[in-house]
C-alpha distance (Angstrom), angle and dihedral (degrees) to the residues before:
residue distance angle dihedral
M1 . . .
S2 3.80 . .
S3 3.79 123.8 .
T4 3.78 123.8 -148.2
K5 3.77 121.7 -152.3
P6 3.82 115.6 -137.1
E7 3.77 111.1 -100.9
K8 3.78 114.8 -107.1
A9 3.78 123.1 -120.1
R10 3.79 113.6 -119.2
I11 3.80 141.6 -171.9
I12 3.80 119.3 -140.5
N13 3.81 129.4 -164.4
L14 3.82 102.1 -130.8
D15 3.79 94.4 -168.3
K16 3.79 92.3 55.2
P17 3.82 106.2 31.3
N18 3.80 91.6 171.9
Q19 3.79 89.7 64.3
R20 3.79 113.2 100.3
E21 3.81 112.1 -96.0
I22 3.79 118.8 -120.8
V23 3.79 111.2 -115.9
C24 3.81 114.4 -156.9
M25 3.79 113.4 -124.1
F26 3.81 91.4 -143.0
N27 3.79 127.6 17.7
P28 3.83 117.5 -116.4
N29 3.79 117.6 -94.2
E30 3.79 89.7 -140.7
Y31 3.78 142.0 -12.8
T32 3.79 135.0 -158.2
F33 3.80 131.0 -140.7
S34 3.79 119.9 -161.8
K35 3.79 134.8 175.7
K36 3.78 136.3 174.1
N37 3.79 135.0 -164.8
T38 3.79 128.6 -151.9
W39 3.80 118.5 -122.2
N40 3.81 121.1 -178.6
K41 3.80 119.0 -147.7
G42 3.77 118.9 -138.3
E43 3.77 118.3 -151.0
I44 3.80 111.0 -117.1
K45 3.79 116.9 176.6
G46 3.77 119.4 -138.6
K47 3.84 96.2 21.8
N48 3.78 132.0 100.7
V49 3.79 95.9 -142.4
P50 3.82 123.5 47.6
Q51 3.79 123.9 -134.1
L52 3.81 110.1 -97.0
E53 3.80 124.1 -143.6
F54 3.79 121.0 -168.0
G55 3.79 109.7 -120.7
G56 3.81 98.9 -175.0
G57 3.76 142.8 -80.7
D58 3.78 126.8 -77.6
S59 3.79 126.4 -140.4
M60 3.79 118.7 -84.4
T61 3.80 115.1 -114.5
L62 3.79 128.8 -147.2
K63 3.80 119.5 -156.4
L64 3.79 123.9 -172.0
Q65 3.79 142.7 150.9
L66 3.80 123.2 -124.3
F67 3.80 124.5 -160.5
F68 3.83 125.0 -152.0
D69 3.80 126.0 -174.2
N70 3.81 126.9 -178.9
Y71 3.81 95.2 162.0
T72 3.82 94.2 118.0
D73 3.81 96.4 56.7
G74 3.80 95.5 26.8
G75 3.79 94.1 -129.8
D76 3.80 122.8 152.5
V77 3.80 105.3 -92.7
R78 3.80 89.9 -150.3
Q79 3.80 89.5 73.7
T80 3.79 85.5 73.0
T81 3.80 102.7 32.1
N82 3.81 92.7 48.3
Q83 3.80 87.6 65.3
I84 3.80 88.9 64.7
W85 3.80 92.3 43.5
S86 3.81 89.3 54.1
L87 3.82 89.4 63.4
M88 3.82 87.9 69.9
N89 3.80 93.4 53.9
I90 3.79 122.6 99.3
D91 3.78 112.6 -101.7
K92 3.82 111.4 -149.6
D93 3.80 90.0 -153.3
L94 3.81 90.7 63.3
T95 3.80 125.4 69.4
D96 3.78 131.6 -162.6
M97 3.82 112.1 -121.4
T98 3.80 94.1 -131.5
S99 3.81 104.5 37.7
V100 3.83 98.2 26.5
K101 3.80 87.4 -137.7
G102 3.77 129.9 125.9
R103 3.80 118.6 -80.7
P104 3.82 140.7 -178.8
P105 3.81 115.6 -92.4
M106 3.78 128.1 -94.0
V107 3.79 112.9 -113.3
E108 3.77 140.8 -165.7
F109 3.79 124.7 -139.7
Q110 3.81 110.7 -151.8
W111 3.76 131.7 -175.5
G112 3.78 115.8 172.8
S113 3.78 123.5 -33.2
T114 3.81 99.5 -69.7
W115 3.81 101.5 76.8
A116 3.78 146.4 6.1
F117 3.81 133.4 -171.0
K118 3.81 119.0 -143.0
A119 3.77 108.3 -157.1
V120 3.78 150.7 120.3
I121 3.79 123.3 -101.5
T122 3.80 110.1 -113.6
N123 3.80 102.7 172.3
I124 3.81 140.0 19.7
S125 3.78 127.0 -178.9
Q126 3.81 116.7 -174.6
K127 3.80 126.7 -164.2
F128 3.82 123.7 -173.5
T129 3.81 113.4 -150.2
L130 3.83 106.4 171.4
F131 3.82 133.1 36.8
R132 3.80 141.4 -171.9
Y133 3.81 120.8 -117.7
D134 3.83 88.9 -92.8
G135 3.81 94.6 52.5
I136 3.80 97.2 -100.9
P137 3.84 108.5 144.3
V138 3.81 115.0 -123.1
R139 3.81 100.5 172.7
A140 3.81 130.1 46.7
T141 3.79 144.3 159.8
L142 3.79 123.6 -146.3
D143 3.79 124.2 -158.7
V144 3.81 104.9 -156.4
T145 3.80 129.8 -172.1
F146 3.80 120.6 -161.1
M147 3.82 122.9 -167.0
Q148 3.79 117.4 -150.9
A149 3.80 114.2 -108.8
K150 3.81 100.9 175.3
E151 3.78 128.7 38.1
K152 3.79 98.3 -145.4
G153 3.78 114.7 94.9
K154 3.77 145.2 84.1
Y155 3.76 119.1 -112.6
P156 3.80 129.0 -163.9
G157 3.80 129.3 -140.2
Q158 3.77 119.0 -64.6
N159 3.78 98.6 -104.0
P160 3.82 118.7 43.7
T161 3.80 90.6 -152.6
T162 3.81 100.1 48.3
V163 3.83 99.9 13.9
G164 3.79 85.1 -133.7
Q165 3.83 93.7 -79.8
P166 3.82 132.7 94.6
G167 3.79 113.1 -101.0
Y168 3.80 96.6 18.9
K169 3.78 122.4 124.9
H170 3.79 135.8 174.1
R171 3.78 133.5 -119.9
L172 3.79 127.4 -160.7
V173 3.80 113.3 -138.5
K174 3.81 112.4 -125.0
E175 3.80 131.9 -160.9
G176 3.81 109.0 -71.0
D177 3.82 96.2 16.7
V178 3.80 116.7 140.5
I179 3.77 124.5 -168.9
D180 3.81 97.9 -118.7
W181 3.82 91.3 52.5
I182 3.81 90.1 48.6
A183 3.82 88.0 51.4
F184 3.80 90.6 52.1
E185 3.80 92.4 49.3
E186 3.80 94.2 46.1
Y187 3.81 101.2 37.2
G188 3.81 105.5 14.0
N189 3.79 89.7 -118.3
S190 3.80 123.7 88.5
A191 3.82 90.6 -158.3
M192 3.82 87.9 70.2
W193 3.81 88.7 79.2
R194 3.82 87.6 98.1
Y195 3.80 89.7 57.9
I196 3.82 90.3 52.7
A197 3.81 90.5 47.5
E198 3.82 91.8 50.7
T199 3.81 92.8 46.4
N200 3.80 91.5 53.0
K201 3.83 95.8 35.5
L202 3.80 91.3 -125.9
D203 3.80 115.0 -177.4
Y204 3.81 92.3 -168.6
P205 3.82 107.2 26.5
Q206 3.81 93.0 172.0
R207 3.82 91.0 60.7
L208 3.79 102.5 67.9
K209 3.80 115.9 163.6
P210 3.81 127.9 -146.8
G211 3.80 109.3 -100.2
Q212 3.79 93.2 29.3
M213 3.83 113.9 135.1
L214 3.81 118.4 -136.3
A215 3.78 127.5 -164.8
I216 3.80 111.6 -133.3
A217 3.79 108.7 -155.7
P218 3.82 125.6 -160.5
P219 3.83 113.3 -89.0
P220 3.83 111.6 -83.0
């Protein structure tokens, strides 16, 4: 019986792909997507509801918390967290298209093979929660906010455990799993594989990978 380790979340510098990617020590417990649109109200006398005009869409944001712990080996946890902080620093090798000045890099947050979020990091808040005898921090949490930079992409529900909806659950794909067998185990009907594929927006449902996380929705 083979065991499959959960795939680690990672952050990649898209402007310098040869730079080593940052692998998260622990996967997030949850994450939140948010998006807003701009609507302009026109003044119309004598009516209860004004005429609305669409002003444009804003970038989607992704907020999550990352946990880092070097207590076992006693190493300075900042050696890892500073790698994420560096992605907010201006890189002189990169230029903004409008101002022709240096800018921080674009990044991609990946978790598994089902989705990725191309963005820039707009906010980091770091909290140290455990220290060595000499004051060196060995445990930290980072609250990170990403702002969408490219529209293309498929994004899952907000919470990987509940998928943000009542009745949803998740299933980790293991070695040898196929989607029709998963459908039979979850719904008692192998033909429900299409429902699983639609729920997870899978382009190639017959090519599941070990470590991939699937949302299992309530029966329709």
